[in-house]
N, C-alpha and C positions, 0 to 999 in steps of 0.2 A: 541535843537529844542523844541518848545512849543507844546502843544496839538493842537493849531490851525495850526501849521506848520506840517501837516501830511507828512509822508514819501511818495515819489512818487510811483505810481503803477509800479511794476516791468515790466509790459508788455508795458505800455504807456510812461513811463519816458524815457528820452534819456540821452546821455552822449556825451562828445566831440568826442569820437572815434566811436560813433554809435553802441556800443556793449551792450547797456543796456538791450535789450531784451534777448540776450544770457545770460547775467549775471543773469537776473531774473530767467531764466530757470535753470541755474546752481545752484542758491541759493535755488530754490524750491526742489532740490534733484533729478531732472531729470538727470542732469550731475553733479555728485558729485565732485565739485571743492571747494577749501578753500574759505570761504566767505570773508576773509580779503583781498583777491586779488581785490575785486570790491568796495572798499571804495571810490567812485567817488562823486563829488559834484552834486547838483541838477541842471538840465538844463530845459529850456522850453520844453514843450511837443511837440512831432513830430507825424506826421501821420505814420501809419504802412508802407505805400508805401515808404516814404522817409527813414524811418529807415531800411527797408529791402534792399533798393538799396545801402546803404552804409555799411551794415553789412555783413561780410564774415566769414564763419565758416568752418574750415577744419575737415575732419574725415576719419576714416578707420575702417575696421573690420579685426581683426587678431587672429589667433590661437596662442597657447602658443609658438610654434616653430617659428612664424613669428614676435615675439615681438622685437628682435633686429632690424629687418628691419623697423618695425613700429616706433621705437624710432628714427631711422635715419630720417624717413619721418617727424616725429613731430618736430624734431630739425631744419631741413631745412625749414619747413613750417613757424615756428615761426621766423626764422632768416629773411625771406623775407616778413613776414606779422607780424610785431612786435605788432600790436594792435589787432590782431585777435586771436580767441580761436581755440583750436584743441581738438576734441573728439575722444576717442579710445574705441571701443567696443571689449572686450576680450572674445573669445570663449573658455570656460573652464568648468570643472566639477562644478555642482551645489554645493555651499558651500565651494569651494576651496579658499585658501588664495589668495588675490589679488596680482598678480605679479607686477601690476602697481598701485600705490596709487591713481592716478587720473583716472584710467581706469574704464569703465562702464561694467556692466554685463547684462545678458538677463532680469533680474528683473528690472533694471533701465529703460528699454525701454517698460516696461509694458507687457512682455511676461510671460504667465503662466508657472510655473515650470514643470508641467506634460507635457504640449505640447512641451516644450523645450527638456525634456528627451526623448520624443517619436521621435522628429526630430533628436536628436543626435543618436538614435539607428537606424533610417531608412536611414540616410544620411551619405555620406562620408564627410571628412573634407571640401572639396571644395563645395560640395552641401549644407552643413550646413551654410557656409559663404554666399552662394548665397541667401539662404532663409532669413537669418537675415539682409542682406544688405538693402532691401527696407523697412523692418520694422524699422530699425535704421534711415533711411532717413525720414520716416514718423514722427518719434518722433522728430527729429531735426528741421523739418520744422515748428513745432509748435512755435518755437522761432521767426519766421518771418524772419530769416536770409537767405541769399543765401548760400547754402551748397555746398562746394567743396568736392567731394569724390575722394580719391586716394587709389589705392591698396598699401599694405605695401611695395611692391618692387619698389616704385617710390622714386626718389631723386629729390628735387627741386633745381633749380639754379636761379630762378627769380620769380617775382611777378605774381599772377594770378587774383588779384582783378580787375585790369583794363580790363582784357579780358572778365569778366562776368558782368561788370558794366552795359551793355546794356540789361540785362535780365529784363523782365517785367512780370506782372501777366498774360498777354496774350501770352508771349513767355518765358516760365519758365524753359527751358531746354537748356543746352549747351553741345554739343558733340564734341569729338575729333576723327577725322578719323585716322585710322592706317597708311594709305598711301595717298599721294597727287597725285601720278602718278601710272599708272598700273604696276603691277609686271611683269617682263619679264618671258616668258615661255622658260626657259633655263635649266631646270632640277635642279636648285639650290633651296634650301629651306630657308625660307618658299616660297611655290609655290602659284599661284593663287587659286588652289584648297584648300590649307591650309587657305588662306584668306577668301574664301567663307564659309568654315566650322567654322572658329573662329568668323567671323562677320566683317562688315565694320568699325564699330565704336569701339574704344578702351575702354573697361570697366575699365581700370586702372586709367582713369581721366575723370570725367564729373561733371557737376554742375546742381543743381536743386534749385528752389526757390518757394515760395508760388504761387500756381497755378498749380503745378505738382502733386497735391494730387491724382487726378484720375489715372494718369499714375502709381504712386507708388502702389495704391490700386489694379490695374490690375496686376501689377507685383507680388505683394504679393499673390494674389489669384491663379495665374498660378503656382507659385513655390510651394505653399502649396499643390495644387492638384498633381503636379508631380515634385518633387525636382530634378529628374534625367533628366529633359528636357534639351536637348543639344543645342536647337536653341538659338542663341545669343539674349538676351532680348533687348539690346539697339537698335538693327536693326529694331524693331517694333515701337520704340518711334516716329519717324517722322510721322507715319501714325496716331498717337493718339493725338499728341500735337504739337503746333508750336514750333520751336526750332532754335537755333543758332549753326552753325558749325564753330568751331575754326580751321582755316586753317593756323595758324601761324606755320612755319616749326620748330621754336624753341620749340614747345610743343610736347611732346610725342616721343622723339628720342628713337627708340627701334630696336629690331632685324628685325621688319617689314620694316623699312624705312631707316636704317642707311646706306645701300648701295646706296640709292638714294639722300642722302643729304650730303653736304660738311661741315664737322666739322673742325673748325680751332680755334687756340688761337690768339686772337687779341693782339694788342700792349700793352694794359692795363692789360693783363693776363686773361681777360674774354673769355669765349667760345662763338663762334657764329656758327649758322647753316644757310647756304645759305644766309649769310649777316645779319641775325637777331640774337638777343640775345638768347642764350640757356636758356630755362625756366625749362624743366624737362627731365629726362631720365627714361625710364621704363625698369627696370632690370628684367622683367618677365622671369623666367627660368635660371637666373644667380645663380651659386653655388660657394661659396667661396672655396670649395675643388677643383674646376675645373675652375680657373680664366682665363684660356686661351680661354674659350668659352663665347661669349656674352649670349647665351642661350643654355642650354643643351637639350631643347626640339627639337632643329633642329641641332643636332650634326653631322648628316650625310649630306654631301654636303652643308655646311652652305653658305648662300649668302654673309655674311660679315665675314672676317677673321681679328682678332685683330692684327696679325703679319703684315698686310698690312695697318692698321689704328692705328698708334701709339698714336694719340690723344685720340681716343676712348679707346684704351688699358689703357691709363693713367686714364681715368674716371673709368674704371672697377677696376683698382688697388686701386684707392682712395675709391671707394664704398666698396671694400672688407675690407680695413682698418677701414672704418667707422663701418661696421658690427661687426668686432672684438672688436672695442672700445665700441660698444653698448651692448656687452655681448655675442656675438655669439661664441660658442665653437664647437658645432657639431649639426647635425640634431636631433631634438627632436620628439618623437612619438606624434601622435594625441591623446589627452586625452581620446577620445572615441574609440580608436582602440581595447581596451581590456575591459573586464568586471571588475567590482570593485575588484574581486579576482585575477586578472592578466591573465586570459585566453583570448587569442587573438580571436577576432570575425572574422569569415570568411566573405568576402565581399558579397558572394551570400546570406548569411543568412540575411544581411541587406536588400537586395532587396526583399527577401521573406517576411520579416517583413513589409516593405513598401507596398508590394502588398496586404498583409492581411489587413493593415490599410485602403488602398484605396477601397478594395472590401467590407469589412464589416462595415466600418465607425468607429468601435470601435476596435482599434488594441490590440494585446496582451500586457501584462504589459512590460514596459521598465525597464531594469536593472539599469537605471540611474535616476529613479524617486526618489523624496525626501524620501519617506517611505522605499526605498530600497527593492522592491519586486523581489529580485534576484532569490529566490526559484521559484516563479511563472514563471519568464521568462525561467529559466532552464527547468522547466517542459514542457513549450511549445516548446522550441528549441530542446530539447532532445527527443521529442516524434515523432513517425513516422507520416509523412504527409498523407500517404495513405496505403491501404492494401498491396501494393507491398513492400513498405519499411518495413512494420510491419512483413511480412513473412520472409524478408531477415535479420531481426534483425537490421535494419538501423533506421535513424531518420533524421529530418531536418538538424541537425548539420553535420552528416556524409555525407549527400548528398551535403551540401554546401562545405565541405572540398574537396570532389571529384570534384565538378564543378570548383573550383578555382585552382586545381593542374593539369597541362597538363600531367605530368608523370602518375598520377593516372588514368587520362582519357585514356591514351595510354595502360596502363597495365591492366585496368579493364573496358573495353568498356561498359559492361552492369552490373553495380555494384549491382543491385537489381534483376538481372535475372540470366543469365548463369554464370556470374562471382560473384554471391552473396557470395558463400562460401569463395572464396579467398579474396574478399574485406573485408568480416567480420573478417577474420584472421588478415588482415593488421590493421584494426581498433582496434582489441583487443590487438595486439602486438605493432607495431610501432606507431600507432595513439595515443593510450593512453600514452605510454611511453614517447613520444616526447611532450606531452602536447597539441597537436593540437586537440585532441578529448577527451572531458570529459568522464569519465568512465560511467556515467549514460546515455550517448548518444548511447551506444552500448547495444543492447538487445539480448536476447536469440533468435536464429533463430527458426522459426516455420517450422517443417518438414511437409509440406503440400503435399509432393509427394504421389500421389495415388499409392496404391499397385497394381502391375501388376500381373494379373492372366492369365496364359497361357491356355486360354480356348476360344472356339468359342463364341463370344459375341460382343456387340457393345456399345460404350459410345457416348452419344449425348451431346455436349457442346453448350451452348448459350441459348439465350432467344428470344422471338419474335414469329411471326406467322410461319416462316419457320421452326424453331426448334420444334414448336408444331406439325406441320404436319409430320416432320421426326419421332418424338416420337410416333405419332399415327401409322405410318407405321411399326416402330420397334415392337410395341406391337402386331400388327397383324402378324408379321413374326414369332413370337414364340421364337425369340432369346433372351438370357439373355441380360439385358441392365442396364446401369448406367448413372448417370449424372456427374460422374467424370471419369477420364481416368483410369478406373479400368480394362478394357479389351484392348487387343492389337489394335483393330480397333477402331478409334476415328472419329466420324463425327462432324466436327467443323462448326457450323452454324453462327458464328460471326467471321469475319476476325480478326486476331491478338490475339485471346485468347491463353494464354500460354498452351502448352501441354508438359508433361514430355518427356524426351528422350526415345527412344526405342519403340515408338508407330507407327502404320501405320495410318498416318493422312490423312483424306479425307476432303477437304474443300467443303462445300455445300453452294452455294451462288447464287444470282440472278443478279450479276453485275460483272464488271471487277475489280478484286482485285489482289494484289501481292500474287502469289502462289509458291514462290520460295522454301519454306520449307515443301511442302506437297508431298505425294506420288501420289495422284489423285485429280481431281477436278470434282465435280458433279454440273451440271447446269440444268436449267429447260426446255431447248428447244434445237433443233438442230441448230438454228441460234446462240444461246449463245454458243453452243459447238464449232461451226466454229470460232467464235471470240476468244474463249479461246485457240483453237489449234494453232492460229497464233502466240501465245506467246510460243509455244513449250511445252504446258502443256498436260499431259495425262488426257483426259477429257471424262466424261460419262454423259449421260442424265438420270436424276433420275425421276422415276415415282412417282408423288405426289398424295396422296388421296385427293379427294374433301372434304373440311371441311363441317361438318354437323352443321347447325344453324337453329334456329326457324324462321319462317316467321314473318315479322313485322306486328303486330296487329294494329287495328285502334286507340286505345288510345295512343300507342307509337308514331304512325305517327302524330296524332294531337298535342301531346306534343312537338315533335320535330319541327313541323311547327310553333307552337306558339313561340317557342324560337327564330326563325329567322323572325318573323313577317309575316308569310305566312298563307294562308287560304285554299281555294279550287282550287288554280291554278294548272296547270300541271307543275311540277318542274323537271328540268333536273339538276342533281348533277354532279359536276366535282371536281377534286383535282389537285393542282399544287404546285410544290416545286420550289421556285425561284432559288435554287442552281443548278437546271438543267432546266433552263428556256426554252432553245431551244428544248431539248428532250421532255419535258412535253407538249409543244405546246399549252399553254393556250390561246394564241392569235388566234390559229386555231379554238379552241372550240368557242371562242367569235364570230369569223367571221362566222362560220357555223350557230350559233344561230341567229345572225342578218340577215343572208341571208335567213334562213328558216322562220323567223317571223318578217318581216319588220314592221308590223303594229299591230299584234295581241297582246292584253293586258292580256290574260288569261294564259300566259306561263311565267315561271321564270327560270333563270339560276343561280344556287346556287354554288359558287366556294369556296372551302376550300383552304386556302393559308397558307403555312409555308415558313419560310425563308425571310419574308419581312424586318425584322430588319437587317439581315446580308447582304442582297442584295437589297439595296434601289433603284438602277437603274431599275432592273427588276420589282420591286414592283410599281414604278412610271409609268412604261410603261403600265402595266396592269390596273392601276387605271385610267390613262388618256384614255385608250381605252374603258373603261366601264363607265366613269363619266357621259356621256350624256344620258345614258339609265338606267332608274330606275328599269327595269326588271332584271338587272344583279346585284346580291348581292355578295359581297366579304366578307368572314369570315376569318379575320386575327388574331383574338385573341381567346384563349381558344378553339382551334380547336380539335374536337374529331370526328373520322370517323363515329362512330355509329350514332350520331344524324344527321350527314350529309346525310348518306344513308337512314336513317329512314324518313327523310323529302322528299326524292326524289322519283319520279315516274319512273325515268329512269336515268341511270348513263352513262356519256359520257367520253371517254378517247381517244383523237386523238394523242397520243404520237408517236413520230417518231421512226424509226428503231434504231437509235443510242442510244435510252434509254435502250436497252438490255431487260432483263427479269424483271426489277425492278417493273413494274406495274402489272404483272400477279397475284402476291399474293394479292394485294389490290382488283383486280377485282374478284378473286376467293371468297374473303370475301363478296364482294357486291352480287355476284350471289348466294352465299350460303343463303342469306336472302331473295331470291326470287325477287330481284330487277333486271330488264332487263338491259343488258349492250350493249352499242354501242361503238365499238373500231375499230382501224385500222387493216386491214387484213395482218398482218405480225408478225413475231417473235413468242414468246411463246403464245401470246393470240390466234393467228390463229391455232396453233398446239393443245393447250389444250382445247379451247372452240369449235372451228369449227362453222359452220353455224347453228348447232342445239342448241348451247348454247349462242350465241351472234349475234347481228346484226353487220356484219363486213363491214367496209368502204373500198372500193377498193383504191389502192394506185396509185397516178398519176406518181410517180417515185419510186425508191428504198426506201422503208420505209417512204414514204411521203403520208399520207392520203389525199384523194381528198376532198377538202372543199365542192364542189358542191354536190358530192355524200353524204357526211355527212349531209348536209342541207336537202336533200331529206329524209334521214332516220329519222332525227329529226322531220320533218314535218309529216311524216307518223305515228310516235309514238304518237305525240300530237293529231293527227286527230282521232285516235281510241284508247283511253286509256284502254278500256277493253281488246282488243286484245293484247296490249302491256303488261298489267299485266299478262294475261294468258301465254304469251311467257316467262315472267320472271319465272313463276312457272314451266313451262315445262323445261326451261333451267336448273333450279336447279335439277330437277329429272334426266335429261340427264347427268349432271356432276356426280351425285351420282352413276348412273348406269355404266358410262364409266370408271370413275376414282375411282374404288372401293378401299376400304381399303385392302381387301384381295389380289387384284392384286398388289397393291403397296408393300404390305408386302412380297409377294412371290418374286418380282423382287429385292427388297432390300436384302432379304436373300441370293439370288444367288450371288449378288455382294459382300456382306460381307463375304460369304464363300470364294470367290475368293481372296478377300483382305487378309483374314486370312491365306490362303495357301501361298500367296506371302510373308506375314510377317514371316511365319514359315520357308520358304525357306531362306530368308535373315538372320533370326535369327540363323538357323543352320549353315549357311556359316560363319557368324561372330563369332559364339561361339565355333565352333569346328575346329581344325586344320585338315589338310589333309596330309597324309604321303604316300610315295611311296609304292606300292604293291611289296613285295619281289618276288612274282611269276610273275610279269609283264614281266621281261626279258624272262622268259621261254615261256610266251604266245606270245610275239613278235617273238621269234625264231620259234615257231610252225607255225605262219602265214607265215614265210619266206619260208616254204616248198611249198607254193602256187605260189611263184614267178617263172615265166617262164624265161629261159635264153634269153638274148638279142642277137639275131643273126645279128642285124644290126650294131654292133660296127665296126667302121672304121678299115681298114686293108690295108697293101700295096698290098695284093693280091685282085684283083677285084672279084675273084670267091669265096672269103671267105664266104660271106653271104649264097650263094647257097650251098656250101659244108657243112656249119654248119647245114642248114636246113636238108640236106640229112642225116647227122650223127644223128641228133636228131630223125628224123623219124625212122631210123634203130634201134636206141637204146630206142625207146619210151616204149617198153614193159619192158625192164630192168629198165628204169628210173622210171616207175610207181611202179615197185616192190620195188625199193630202197626207194621211197617216202613212200610207205605203211609201210615198216620196220621202217623208221624214225618216222613216225606218231605214230606207236605203242610204240616205245621207248620213245618218248616225253610224250605221254599220261601216260605211266607207271611211268615215273619220276614225273610227275605233281601229279598223284594220290597218289604216295608214300609220296611225300613231304606234300601234304594236310593232309593225314592221320596222319603223324607224328606230324604235328603242331596241329591237332585237339586233339590228345592224350596229347600233351604238355599243351594245353589249359585246358583240363580236370584236369590235374595234378596240374598245377600251378595257374590257374585262370588268370584273366585279371586285377585285382585290383592294381597290383604294377607297371603298365606301367609308370605312371607319376613319381612315386618314382624312378624307374630305370633311367628315363630320367634326373631327377634332380641330382641323384647320378653321372651319367655320366658327366653331365655338370660341377659338382663340381670337379670331378677327372681331367677333361680337364683343368680347371682353375689351379688346383694344379700342374699339369704337366707343364703348361706354367710358373708358378712361379719358379718351380725347374729348369726348363731350363734356365730361366734368371739368377738364382743363380749360376748354373754351368758355364754359360758364364762369369759371373763376377769372379768366382774362376779361371778359365783358364786364364783370363786376369791378375789376381794377380800373378799367378805362372810365367807367362811370364815376368812380370815386375821384380819379385824377381830374376829370373835367370839372367836377363839383369844387375841388380845391382850387383850381385855376380861376374859376368864376369868382370865388370868394376873395382871392388875392386881388383880382382886377377891381372888385367892388371897393375893397379897402384902399387900393391905390388911388382910385378916383376921389374917394373921400378925403384922403390926405392932400391931394393936389388942390382941391377946392377950399381947404382950410386956410386960416390966417394966423400969424404968430410972429414972434421976434426972431432974432438970429439963432437963439438957442433952439427954438422949435425947428428952425430950418436945418440946423445941424443934426438934430435928432431925426428929422424927417429924412435927411440924406442917408443917415445910417440905416434907417428903416427901409428905405428904397433899395439900398445895396443888398440887404438881407432878402428882401422880397424878390429882387432880380435873380439872386442865386437860387431861390426856391423855385421861381418860375422856370429857370433853365433846367433844374433837375426834373421838374414835372414834365417839361417838354421831352427831355431825354427818355423819361419813363414811358410817355405816350408813344414815342417812336418805337421803343423796344416792344411794347405791347402790340402795336399794330403789326410789326414784323412777325411776332409769334402767332398772331391771329391769322395772318396770311399763310404761314406754314401749316397751321392746324387745319385751315380750310382745304389745303392741298392734300393733307393726310386723310381728311374726312372724305374727300372725293375719291381718292384711291381705295379707301376702305369700302365705300359704297359699291364701287365697281367689283372689288374682290368678293364682297358679300353676294352680289348678284350672280357672279360666276359660280360661286360655291353652291348657292341655292339651285341653280340650273343643273349642276353636276349631281347634286343630291337627288333631285327629282328624276333625272334620267336613271340613276342607280336604283331608286326605290321601285320604279315601275316594272323592273324585271320580275318582281314577284307576281305580276299579273300576266306576264307573257306565257308562262308555262300553262296557266289555266286556259288562256285563249287557244293555244296550240292544241290542248287536250280536246276542247269543244270542237275545233275544226276537224280533228281526226274522227270524232264520234259522229259528226253530222249535225246540221242545224235544224232538223225536223221539218215538218210540213207547214209551219207557220201557225199552227193551232196551239203550240206549246212554247213556253219560254224558259230558258235556263236561269237559275238564280244560285248565287254562291252564299252559303251560310255555314254554320258550325257543323251541320250534319253532312255537308259535302256539296256536290253539284247536283241540285234537284231540278227536275222539270215540272212546271206547273201549267195549268191551262192558261192560255193567253188572255182569256176573258175573266180571269180571277181578279176581282176588285177588292179582295180582303187580305189574303195572305201574301200575294205577289207584291203589291206596293210596299208592304211593310218589310219583307225580306230584301227588297231592292235597296233599302237604306239602312237596314239593321242586320247584324250577323246572327241573331238568335230570335226564336219565336217562343214567347211565353217562358222567359228565363227562369222565373221562380218555380214553375211547374217542372221544368227540365232538371233544375238542381235538386228538387225534392225526389224526383224519380231516380236520379243517379245515386242519391244517398240510400235509397231503399232497395236497389237492385241486388240480387244474389246471383253469384256465378252459375250455380246449378239450378236456378229457378226458372219459372216461365213468366215472361212479361206479355200482357195482353193489351193491345191497342185497339179499342172500340171506337169507330169513327176515324179510322186511320188516314182517310183522304189520300194524299199522294205519298204518305209514309214518312213524314218528318221524324216523328218519335220512333217509328219502326226502324228506320235506317240508323238513327243515333244509337238506339239500344243494341241493335245487332252488332254495330261496330265495337261497342263497349264489352259485350258479352263474349265476343270472339267465338271460340269453338266449344263453349260450354253453355248450358241452358238452352232456351228456345224462346221465340217470339211468335205470338199469335196476332195477326192483323185481321180486323173485321171491317169490311167496307162493302156497302151495297151497290155503289156506282161502278159500272163496268169501265167507264173512261178513267175514273180515278184509280181503280184497281190496276189497270194497265200501266198507268204512270208509276204506281207504287212498285210494280215488278221491275219496271225500267230503272227506277232510282236505286233499287236494291242491287240490281246487276251492275250498275255503274260504280256504286260507292262501297259495296261490301265484297270482300274476296269470295271467289266462287267456292272455295272450300268451306265457307261458313253458310252458304246459301241454303243448305238443307235444314238449317235451324229455323227457317221461316215457315209458318203454317198460315195460309191465306184462306179466310172464310168469306166467300162471296155471298153475302146476304146481310140482312139487317138484324142486329141483336134485339131480341124481344123476350117477353116473359112466357112465350108459348110458340109452338110451331104453327105458323099461319101465313096468309098472304096479306101484304100491306100496301097501302097507296104511297106513292112517292112523288115529290116535286123538287125542282132545283132549289138549292139553299143559297142564300146570300153569302154565307161563309165558305161556299165551295162544296161540291158533291151533292148528295140528295138529302132531303128531309122527309122522314117516313112518319106515317100515322095510320090508325085503323081506317079501312075503307068506309066511306059514308057518302051518300048522295051521288054526285057526279064524279067522284074520285074512284076509278076502277082499280082493283089490285094490280100491282105491277112488280112488286119486289117480294122475295121470299123472306119471311120472318123466321129467325133461328133461335131456339133455346140453347144457349151456349153450353150449359153443363151436360146436356145430352149429346151435343155435337162433339165435345172434346174429351169426354170421359174415356172413350175407347179408342182414341186416336193413337195410331202406332208410334208416331214421332214424339208423343208426350208421355209415354209410359215411364213410370218411376221418377217423374219430375213433379215438383210441387209448384202451384201457382204462387208467385211472390209479389207481383205488382200488377194492378189493373188500372189502366188509364181509359177513362170514358169521356169523350169530347162531344157529347150530345146532351146539352144541358137540360132540355125539356123532356127527354125520354130516359134519363139516367135511372129512374126508379124501375122502369120497365126492363131496361137492360140488366140491371143487377138482380131483378126478380127472376130472370131466367138463368142466373148464375149462382143461385143461393146454395145449392148443394156443394159446389166447389168452394164457396166462401166459407161455409161452416167446416169443411174438411181441412183446408189449408190455411185459413185465416190470413189471406194476403192483405197488403196495404192497398187502398183504393184512392186514386187521384182523379177527381171528376169535376165537371162543370155542373152547376145547379142553378136553374132558372125557374123560379116559382110561377111566374106569369105563364110560361109555356106549359108547365104542368097543369095549371088550371084550365088552359085551353083544351087539354085532353080530357077534362072532366074529373081530374084527380086532385087530391088534397096535398099540397106541399108539406104541411105539418105532419100528416099521417105518414108520408114517405120518410121524413126525417126520423120520426119515432120508430118506424120499422127498421131503419138502419141500426138504431140502438138495440133493438131486440136481437139483431144478428151478432151483437158483440162489438160494436164500433163506436168510437168517440168522434164527434164532429169538430174538426180542427181546420179553421181557415188557412189556406196556404200562406206561408210567411209567418205564421204564429206557432207557438208550442203548446198553448193551453187550450183545452177543448171548451166549446160553448154549448149552451143548451139550444134546443130547437126553437123555442119562442124568441130567445135573444137573437138568433141568427135570422129568423124571418123578419123581426122588427128592424134589424140593421139593413136588410135588403130592401124592405119597404121604404125606409127613410132615404135610401139612395135612388129609388125609382122602381116602379112596379116591373119594368122590363129588365132590370139589372140581373147580371149573371155573376155568381161568386164561384171561385175555385175552392173546392173542398178537399181536404185530406181525411178520408175515413180511416182512422187509425185503430187497429185492433186493441181492445181493452187488455190491460195486464191480466195475465192468467194467475 
């Protein structure tokens, strides 16, 4: 070739087979192919359109483990397209040796090595192939050829160039649908749902040509932004570009459609599908190790079975042989599954790396980058992601290992919280030893557990305005305080903050939160308390101090208004959070503003908005509602409450009742600056502000502010700005005067003291065991002396009861004498035993009790071991004796036998062996007998030691009783008409002739445990507990001890003797400083003020009834609501729990208390006896229905669900007409 005959341009020159453009690209180094393959003669130039229409280029993207399949694809493609080229992009480590000499790498398609390394770190193998695929196609399209892309798992059986010959620049894409008919809904897989998830078009085979660049660019951009995108990319192609759908049934035979198409072998040996030539089979999911399945992805209930399709089974067998011939031996790992040093990467760590890349724009260094920044990557991956991981000694790596392992997630549900120590031990041990966790990924745990000081004090946790106000109240209370869980009582002002175990946690919040792990919940209002109590939470209302802030001065106001473009207009401020759009009722504020000022231009509504980005629908609704009125300004960016209220002349909040107490803190802050407040008359705002501190908008419905009334208040505020400003200043002073810091501190101190006592009680119960009192049997026996003989025992003689009564009456003097003698004897024995034990205590002390217990437990274990050894010895002796008897039997048999000399010799040998065996057995028996003798000696000594230890333990345990006896001796034994008894309420005195309560408490520590537990759960520290039928004050004393110096107790008892014992029991068991909390009503509770007849009750005290016949009036009947409403000691206190222990008169008692019941809605725990109610001439069913009209559910004690009145009466009737049931009259939900 001369100089004038220049070589043709590689892009414009053609060749007979139309592949010159591809060759030019290959020769230029884009596709590294040998140049000598393209030594073609020169041909006349062709246009790019003609050249692209006749040029076909096959390609695939394969990881190292897919190379055998890619070789099979390449070989079958070249077989059916002999004049076409095939490009293979290999996904491998940067700089690795090329497993395919003609394979391409990421650098050949123009991808930066750093970006490739980052993609390799952030993506799985399949995700990385998906990202590289459109980049590869973009690169190949530069050749001007029509590019046929196939997945490596495809095997070709025919040509494709004729199928894509119709593609043009205007229609540059050809797609292959997975199915040509709908899949049946028959439970077989793949299902229609699988098809919807995977996509309609098969990514295993499609074609693109020049004109599809924009589609590929979109594809590249989407996958770079989110490589984990699961949506099928090809399904979006028809909407972006004109396309051709290849509906040839011979294309794409796969697990999706093989059951729908008929595959046969024609007479010439070629395969046909539904009468057309087979062109390709997609073996996606096929594994050579499991050749009996077409796809292992759908191994459960497969739609196509190879056993039923021998032709398809033959294709699978042939494909398997082809894979083996192409070099397949076993599954190869993905080259990026492990770090360069061999440590396997957790999948979750990849996702965290990708998230960091997408969030920050600049990802952490990749360990696969050319410069090898492995140390920097390890530093990032082995560092803790947050403070929680740092405190637990964890890291991103250990968190990823935990997230990827279901067993670890099961065994350590909270690896950086409650299970932190155990999970840290696993990481240090198994994790590092197995190579799953690098040693540098496990750090030393930070012991951030706050020391617990057993002292009255309070810890306040959290930040924000609520926590600030609580700390102000704590400082005023004088209690020691801390910002960590240093003290037992913890006030948590932010939900979810971790609190160490062993604390009394109180959640203080202004909304509905999960309070499953707390002891109490404090809310800001009674309405919030009612909402929280519906969830079964023990809830209190906390007294908040009003915040003290400076009034807004004129320069600050002008600066804030200038910021928002305002001048001298009258400005109404408002605040809205789109996350609670309905509760905040921003549209209600706008409606009220527009209704109040339809035409006035000197007013403005300034609305601060948060949550617009996260809640675009709510934001758009508000924008459109205010778009046409320039007087309404929305502040959606850089929102700060202080400039908003500084620019406002008045602040408006028309939040609904469902918003809870969330708005009251913000409005307190507003009012503290002297800005007047207009708000709905409900919830915490109405309770804390009142009409003196806010303009309250009446509600048209429950918690729904009236828009028209709000408009009137807005108009009035704007009409008289000076009065409005003066009202704001007065409201600030009113809040400071009513909600003082001193009052809030005093209330908080009372409740913290109560909480501390509760914590101490629980801590004592949990920390100290309880042992039986050795003197208790003697005490029970002493109380048995009070039990009267039962003269009503059945007998065959009908006169027996009368005769018994006569005998008892005749012997009463002698019987009383014998009882006195027995009492003296029992008292003497008890005093002697107590004195002996006291002396024993002085001599020995009490320090060795635990040691004695431990020694006794050890001796018992040794005794059990020796017993087991003795049992084995006995068994061995039995077996030895049985063997010896058998040998003797056989010996006698041999001696009695006859035989020749040979038999004699054999017999002699046998005798020698038997003699040796007998000697060994005898030696064994001697040894066993010696062991048995030794074991018997050990057992005897063990029995003596056990007896001594038990005696020492008994002497030590009885010391618990000595202090009680000494206390009673100092107080005095009484006049013999009363008897002391020890129970959970303390040391109570009961009448000596009590045959009901006294015997029970003599042998039990509690009285009516279910009722007591229910009362404890319902008590409120600042409430009033009423005990009707108090008797000697069991419940009165118990509750007074629990309430301490808060609340009050009202005891109602008509019997003077029982009342005197009640006062005595209170004086003995309750500190004198708390005694003023008791109000004793000496009379019988009734539904009216009257005189009642009384008689002794079998249960103790008096039983009252209306006077009739020969029963003269003897007791004053009291209507309790009149008696207590004006009582000085009960002012400002609410009735919280009422206990009525007069089952036959409960309806009369509650009838005289109805006004207080409707006012305070207390819980009522009572006895209900229908038979006794009928004896009064009343209807039990009517009484129960009346309870319902008062707003109470009927809940039997011990249950949670209410019952109806008929069901309750039927249950009582089936148990017996005289039965009594314990009822909880629970206030219905408001």
